[in-house]
KOLGU-4560 file (N, C-alpha, C; in nm, 3 decimals, padded with zeros to 5 digits):
<recs>
<n_xx: 00.094 n_yy: -00.153 n_zz: -00.033 ca_xx: 00.013 ca_yy: -00.029 ca_zz: 00.023 c_xx: 00.015 c_yy: 00.121 c_zz: -00.004 mol: A seq: 1 type: MET>
<n_xx: 00.211 n_yy: 00.103 n_zz: 00.036 ca_xx: 00.247 ca_yy: 00.255 ca_zz: 00.028 c_xx: 00.410 c_yy: 00.206 c_zz: -00.044 mol: A seq: 2 type: LEU>
<n_xx: 00.424 n_yy: 00.094 n_zz: -00.071 ca_xx: 00.495 ca_yy: 00.159 ca_zz: -00.226 c_xx: 00.524 c_yy: 00.243 c_zz: -00.272 mol: A seq: 3 type: ASP>
<n_xx: 00.443 n_yy: 00.328 n_zz: -00.373 ca_xx: 00.444 ca_yy: 00.477 ca_zz: -00.413 c_xx: 00.519 c_yy: 00.573 c_zz: -00.288 mol: A seq: 4 type: ASN>
<n_xx: 00.500 n_yy: 00.595 n_zz: -00.195 ca_xx: 00.600 ca_yy: 00.680 ca_zz: -00.092 c_xx: 00.627 c_yy: 00.676 c_zz: -00.091 mol: A seq: 5 type: TYR>
<n_xx: 00.734 n_yy: 00.663 n_zz: -00.170 ca_xx: 00.886 ca_yy: 00.762 ca_zz: -00.202 c_xx: 00.891 c_yy: 00.643 c_zz: -00.357 mol: A seq: 6 type: PHE>
<n_xx: 00.927 n_yy: 00.767 n_zz: -00.422 ca_xx: 00.962 ca_yy: 00.749 ca_zz: -00.602 c_xx: 01.170 c_yy: 00.699 c_zz: -00.594 mol: A seq: 7 type: LYS>
<n_xx: 01.180 n_yy: 00.601 n_zz: -00.631 ca_xx: 01.246 ca_yy: 00.552 ca_zz: -00.613 c_xx: 01.380 c_yy: 00.609 c_zz: -00.527 mol: A seq: 8 type: ASN>
<n_xx: 01.355 n_yy: 00.532 n_zz: -00.375 ca_xx: 01.422 ca_yy: 00.501 ca_zz: -00.265 c_xx: 01.422 c_yy: 00.727 c_zz: -00.219 mol: A seq: 9 type: GLY>
<n_xx: 01.384 n_yy: 00.779 n_zz: -00.286 ca_xx: 01.383 ca_yy: 00.899 ca_zz: -00.178 c_xx: 01.266 c_yy: 00.995 c_zz: -00.231 mol: A seq: 10 type: ILE>
<n_xx: 01.263 n_yy: 01.085 n_zz: -00.108 ca_xx: 01.062 ca_yy: 01.130 ca_zz: -00.065 c_xx: 01.026 c_yy: 01.142 c_zz: -00.139 mol: A seq: 11 type: ALA>
<n_xx: 01.067 n_yy: 01.214 n_zz: -00.306 ca_xx: 01.023 ca_yy: 01.288 ca_zz: -00.482 c_xx: 00.831 c_yy: 01.328 c_zz: -00.430 mol: A seq: 12 type: ASN>
<n_xx: 00.757 n_yy: 01.157 n_zz: -00.369 ca_xx: 00.634 ca_yy: 01.234 ca_zz: -00.410 c_xx: 00.610 c_yy: 01.322 c_zz: -00.298 mol: A seq: 13 type: THR>
<n_xx: 00.529 n_yy: 01.332 n_zz: -00.419 ca_xx: 00.463 ca_yy: 01.475 ca_zz: -00.374 c_xx: 00.407 c_yy: 01.474 c_zz: -00.226 mol: A seq: 14 type: ASP>
<n_xx: 00.342 n_yy: 01.613 n_zz: -00.169 ca_xx: 00.307 ca_yy: 01.576 ca_zz: -00.046 c_xx: 00.171 c_yy: 01.529 c_zz: -00.005 mol: A seq: 15 type: LYS>
<n_xx: 00.052 n_yy: 01.615 n_zz: -00.157 ca_xx: -00.075 ca_yy: 01.558 ca_zz: -00.109 c_xx: -00.128 c_yy: 01.352 c_zz: -00.138 mol: A seq: 16 type: LYS>
<n_xx: 00.035 n_yy: 01.335 n_zz: -00.249 ca_xx: -00.025 ca_yy: 01.199 ca_zz: -00.242 c_xx: 00.011 c_yy: 01.108 c_zz: -00.077 mol: A seq: 17 type: THR>
<n_xx: 00.161 n_yy: 01.159 n_zz: -00.076 ca_xx: 00.189 ca_yy: 01.123 ca_zz: 00.089 c_xx: 00.118 c_yy: 01.101 c_zz: 00.182 mol: A seq: 18 type: GLN>
<n_xx: 00.007 n_yy: 01.195 n_zz: 00.185 ca_xx: -00.101 ca_yy: 01.181 ca_zz: 00.317 c_xx: -00.254 c_yy: 01.158 c_zz: 00.238 mol: A seq: 19 type: ARG>
<n_xx: -00.187 n_yy: 01.114 n_zz: 00.150 ca_xx: -00.371 ca_yy: 00.993 ca_zz: 00.045 c_xx: -00.268 c_yy: 00.882 c_zz: 00.076 mol: A seq: 20 type: LEU>
<n_xx: -00.191 n_yy: 00.824 n_zz: 00.087 ca_xx: -00.082 ca_yy: 00.694 ca_zz: 00.154 c_xx: -00.056 c_yy: 00.641 c_zz: 00.279 mol: A seq: 21 type: LEU>
<n_xx: -00.109 n_yy: 00.762 n_zz: 00.311 ca_xx: -00.104 ca_yy: 00.729 ca_zz: 00.469 c_xx: -00.211 c_yy: 00.720 c_zz: 00.526 mol: A seq: 22 type: ALA>
<n_xx: -00.327 n_yy: 00.772 n_zz: 00.479 ca_xx: -00.474 ca_yy: 00.814 ca_zz: 00.574 c_xx: -00.542 c_yy: 00.596 c_zz: 00.539 mol: A seq: 23 type: VAL>
<n_xx: -00.472 n_yy: 00.624 n_zz: 00.356 ca_xx: -00.504 ca_yy: 00.458 ca_zz: 00.352 c_xx: -00.539 c_yy: 00.320 c_zz: 00.403 mol: A seq: 24 type: GLN>
<n_xx: -00.315 n_yy: 00.374 n_zz: 00.448 ca_xx: -00.308 ca_yy: 00.318 ca_zz: 00.527 c_xx: -00.339 c_yy: 00.319 c_zz: 00.652 mol: A seq: 25 type: ALA>
<n_xx: -00.366 n_yy: 00.394 n_zz: 00.717 ca_xx: -00.436 ca_yy: 00.395 ca_zz: 00.886 c_xx: -00.652 c_yy: 00.334 c_zz: 00.891 mol: A seq: 26 type: ALA>
<n_xx: -00.680 n_yy: 00.362 n_zz: 00.720 ca_xx: -00.788 ca_yy: 00.325 ca_zz: 00.696 c_xx: -00.795 c_yy: 00.149 c_zz: 00.675 mol: A seq: 27 type: LEU>
<n_xx: -00.709 n_yy: 00.157 n_zz: 00.648 ca_xx: -00.687 ca_yy: 00.011 ca_zz: 00.648 c_xx: -00.661 c_yy: -00.062 c_zz: 00.743 mol: A seq: 28 type: GLU>
<n_xx: -00.626 n_yy: -00.061 n_zz: 00.836 ca_xx: -00.520 ca_yy: -00.076 ca_zz: 00.982 c_xx: -00.690 c_yy: -00.122 c_zz: 01.081 mol: A seq: 29 type: ILE>
<n_xx: -00.738 n_yy: -00.012 n_zz: 01.046 ca_xx: -00.914 ca_yy: 00.067 ca_zz: 01.174 c_xx: -00.973 c_yy: -00.115 c_zz: 01.017 mol: A seq: 30 type: ALA>
<n_xx: -00.927 n_yy: -00.065 n_zz: 00.883 ca_xx: -01.070 ca_yy: -00.152 ca_zz: 00.871 c_xx: -01.083 c_yy: -00.314 c_zz: 00.948 mol: A seq: 31 type: LYS>
<n_xx: -00.934 n_yy: -00.332 n_zz: 00.961 ca_xx: -00.927 ca_yy: -00.465 ca_zz: 00.993 c_xx: -00.911 c_yy: -00.495 c_zz: 01.193 mol: A seq: 32 type: HIS>
<n_xx: -00.882 n_yy: -00.376 n_zz: 01.204 ca_xx: -00.931 ca_yy: -00.353 ca_zz: 01.358 c_xx: -01.116 c_yy: -00.338 c_zz: 01.341 mol: A seq: 33 type: SER>
<n_xx: -01.212 n_yy: -00.294 n_zz: 01.327 ca_xx: -01.380 ca_yy: -00.287 ca_zz: 01.331 c_xx: -01.363 c_yy: -00.371 c_zz: 01.360 mol: A seq: 34 type: VAL>
<n_xx: -01.441 n_yy: -00.393 n_zz: 01.516 ca_xx: -01.524 ca_yy: -00.528 ca_zz: 01.510 c_xx: -01.435 c_yy: -00.707 c_zz: 01.455 mol: A seq: 35 type: GLY>
<n_xx: -01.354 n_yy: -00.637 n_zz: 01.475 ca_xx: -01.239 ca_yy: -00.731 ca_zz: 01.463 c_xx: -01.238 c_yy: -00.927 c_zz: 01.605 mol: A seq: 36 type: SER>
<n_xx: -01.331 n_yy: -00.858 n_zz: 01.692 ca_xx: -01.301 ca_yy: -00.947 ca_zz: 01.842 c_xx: -01.460 c_yy: -01.055 c_zz: 01.801 mol: A seq: 37 type: ALA>
<n_xx: -01.449 n_yy: -01.095 n_zz: 01.722 ca_xx: -01.549 ca_yy: -01.184 ca_zz: 01.698 c_xx: -01.675 c_yy: -01.190 c_zz: 01.689 mol: A seq: 38 type: GLY>
<n_xx: -01.730 n_yy: -01.181 n_zz: 01.590 ca_xx: -01.918 ca_yy: -01.164 ca_zz: 01.683 c_xx: -01.984 c_yy: -01.093 c_zz: 01.719 mol: A seq: 39 type: GLY>
<n_xx: -01.885 n_yy: -00.904 n_zz: 01.705 ca_xx: -01.947 ca_yy: -00.804 ca_zz: 01.797 c_xx: -02.067 c_yy: -00.768 c_zz: 01.781 mol: A seq: 40 type: ALA>
<n_xx: -02.147 n_yy: -00.683 n_zz: 01.924 ca_xx: -02.257 ca_yy: -00.626 ca_zz: 01.859 c_xx: -02.238 c_yy: -00.460 c_zz: 01.795 mol: A seq: 41 type: GLU>
<n_xx: -02.391 n_yy: -00.490 n_zz: 01.709 ca_xx: -02.340 ca_yy: -00.386 ca_zz: 01.633 c_xx: -02.325 c_yy: -00.271 c_zz: 01.705 mol: A seq: 42 type: HIS>
<n_xx: -02.372 n_yy: -00.231 n_zz: 01.832 ca_xx: -02.317 ca_yy: -00.100 ca_zz: 01.940 c_xx: -02.182 c_yy: -00.183 c_zz: 01.884 mol: A seq: 43 type: SER>
<n_xx: -02.101 n_yy: -00.204 n_zz: 01.976 ca_xx: -01.943 ca_yy: -00.194 ca_zz: 01.940 c_xx: -01.902 c_yy: -00.155 c_zz: 01.789 mol: A seq: 44 type: ARG>
<n_xx: -01.929 n_yy: -00.159 n_zz: 01.687 ca_xx: -01.842 ca_yy: -00.168 ca_zz: 01.595 c_xx: -01.907 c_yy: -00.035 c_zz: 01.550 mol: A seq: 45 type: VAL>
<n_xx: -01.984 n_yy: 00.032 n_zz: 01.610 ca_xx: -02.064 ca_yy: 00.201 ca_zz: 01.648 c_xx: -01.912 c_yy: 00.234 c_zz: 01.695 mol: A seq: 46 type: ASP>
<n_xx: -01.905 n_yy: 00.251 n_zz: 01.837 ca_xx: -01.775 ca_yy: 00.233 ca_zz: 01.934 c_xx: -01.608 c_yy: 00.259 c_zz: 01.823 mol: A seq: 47 type: GLN>
<n_xx: -01.661 n_yy: 00.106 n_zz: 01.779 ca_xx: -01.509 ca_yy: 00.083 ca_zz: 01.705 c_xx: -01.464 c_yy: 00.172 c_zz: 01.575 mol: A seq: 48 type: ASP>
<n_xx: -01.605 n_yy: 00.198 n_zz: 01.527 ca_xx: -01.598 ca_yy: 00.320 ca_zz: 01.381 c_xx: -01.499 c_yy: 00.523 c_zz: 01.464 mol: A seq: 49 type: LEU>
<n_xx: -01.674 n_yy: 00.519 n_zz: 01.596 ca_xx: -01.612 ca_yy: 00.589 ca_zz: 01.664 c_xx: -01.469 c_yy: 00.642 c_zz: 01.674 mol: A seq: 50 type: ASP>
<n_xx: -01.377 n_yy: 00.512 n_zz: 01.749 ca_xx: -01.206 ca_yy: 00.537 ca_zz: 01.783 c_xx: -01.189 c_yy: 00.607 c_zz: 01.669 mol: A seq: 51 type: SER>
<n_xx: -01.245 n_yy: 00.488 n_zz: 01.577 ca_xx: -01.147 ca_yy: 00.496 ca_zz: 01.444 c_xx: -01.179 c_yy: 00.672 c_zz: 01.409 mol: A seq: 52 type: VAL>
<n_xx: -01.314 n_yy: 00.736 n_zz: 01.359 ca_xx: -01.339 ca_yy: 00.852 ca_zz: 01.258 c_xx: -01.175 c_yy: 00.975 c_zz: 01.396 mol: A seq: 53 type: ALA>
<n_xx: -01.167 n_yy: 00.920 n_zz: 01.518 ca_xx: -01.145 ca_yy: 01.026 ca_zz: 01.611 c_xx: -00.948 c_yy: 01.039 c_zz: 01.580 mol: A seq: 54 type: GLU>
<n_xx: -00.907 n_yy: 00.889 n_zz: 01.540 ca_xx: -00.773 ca_yy: 00.851 ca_zz: 01.620 c_xx: -00.695 c_yy: 00.837 c_zz: 01.424 mol: A seq: 55 type: LYS>
<n_xx: -00.775 n_yy: 00.828 n_zz: 01.343 ca_xx: -00.693 ca_yy: 00.812 ca_zz: 01.197 c_xx: -00.648 c_yy: 00.919 c_zz: 01.145 mol: A seq: 56 type: VAL>
<n_xx: -00.614 n_yy: 01.057 n_zz: 01.182 ca_xx: -00.524 ca_yy: 01.136 ca_zz: 01.194 c_xx: -00.396 c_yy: 01.060 c_zz: 01.264 mol: A seq: 57 type: GLU>
<n_xx: -00.463 n_yy: 01.123 n_zz: 01.384 ca_xx: -00.354 ca_yy: 01.081 ca_zz: 01.439 c_xx: -00.218 c_yy: 00.913 c_zz: 01.421 mol: A seq: 58 type: ALA>
<n_xx: -00.299 n_yy: 00.825 n_zz: 01.361 ca_xx: -00.240 ca_yy: 00.731 ca_zz: 01.325 c_xx: -00.221 c_yy: 00.728 c_zz: 01.164 mol: A seq: 59 type: LEU>
<n_xx: -00.193 n_yy: 00.841 n_zz: 01.078 ca_xx: -00.179 ca_yy: 00.844 ca_zz: 00.895 c_xx: -00.036 c_yy: 00.904 c_zz: 00.991 mol: A seq: 60 type: ALA>
<n_xx: -00.042 n_yy: 01.071 n_zz: 01.133 ca_xx: 00.076 ca_yy: 01.085 ca_zz: 01.109 c_xx: 00.222 c_yy: 01.019 c_zz: 01.203 mol: A seq: 61 type: ASN>
<n_xx: 00.154 n_yy: 00.933 n_zz: 01.252 ca_xx: 00.262 ca_yy: 00.852 ca_zz: 01.374 c_xx: 00.306 c_yy: 00.753 c_zz: 01.183 mol: A seq: 62 type: ALA>
<n_xx: 00.205 n_yy: 00.730 n_zz: 01.078 ca_xx: 00.303 ca_yy: 00.622 ca_zz: 00.996 c_xx: 00.343 c_yy: 00.788 c_zz: 00.871 mol: A seq: 63 type: ILE>
<n_xx: 00.349 n_yy: 00.860 n_zz: 00.919 ca_xx: 00.449 ca_yy: 00.915 ca_zz: 00.760 c_xx: 00.536 c_yy: 00.965 c_zz: 00.887 mol: A seq: 64 type: GLN>
<n_xx: 00.492 n_yy: 00.988 n_zz: 00.977 ca_xx: 00.687 ca_yy: 01.034 ca_zz: 01.118 c_xx: 00.769 c_yy: 00.852 c_zz: 01.040 mol: A seq: 65 type: THR>
<n_xx: 00.671 n_yy: 00.785 n_zz: 01.015 ca_xx: 00.803 ca_yy: 00.610 ca_zz: 01.053 c_xx: 00.909 c_yy: 00.708 c_zz: 00.918 mol: A seq: 66 type: ALA>
<n_xx: 00.763 n_yy: 00.685 n_zz: 00.879 ca_xx: 00.829 ca_yy: 00.666 ca_zz: 00.730 c_xx: 00.967 c_yy: 00.774 c_zz: 00.696 mol: A seq: 67 type: LEU>
<n_xx: 00.909 n_yy: 00.864 n_zz: 00.678 ca_xx: 01.094 ca_yy: 00.994 ca_zz: 00.722 c_xx: 01.130 c_yy: 00.989 c_zz: 00.766 mol: A seq: 68 type: THR>
<n_xx: 01.130 n_yy: 00.892 n_zz: 00.894 ca_xx: 01.261 ca_yy: 00.900 ca_zz: 01.039 c_xx: 01.328 c_yy: 00.888 c_zz: 01.007 mol: A seq: 69 type: LYS>
<n_xx: 01.459 n_yy: 00.968 n_zz: 01.023 ca_xx: 01.628 ca_yy: 00.962 ca_zz: 00.897 c_xx: 01.612 c_yy: 00.893 c_zz: 00.875 mol: A seq: 70 type: ASN>
<n_xx: 01.583 n_yy: 01.003 n_zz: 00.733 ca_xx: 01.574 ca_yy: 00.947 ca_zz: 00.609 c_xx: 01.650 c_yy: 01.035 c_zz: 00.526 mol: A seq: 71 type: ILE>
<n_xx: 01.751 n_yy: 01.103 n_zz: 00.625 ca_xx: 01.811 ca_yy: 01.262 ca_zz: 00.539 c_xx: 01.881 c_yy: 01.250 c_zz: 00.559 mol: A seq: 72 type: ASP>
</recs>
C-alpha cells in the first residue's frame, strides 16, 4: 500500500500523494480492527467506528513520521 510513498528511493512523491497513502494505510489498519473481536454486536462496531474517526489522523501522522524518520 505504501509502495509509492517514495519514488526511486527518495522522498520526491508530492505531499498530497504521501498524505493520501498514509491515510489509506491508516484506514486499512482500522478496517481490520473494527469489529474484529469476533461476532461483535452492532453497538460495538459503532464504538469502534467512533474510535477510528477520532484516531485516524493521529495514526496517519504516525505512519508518515515513521516513514520519514532518519531518511536525511
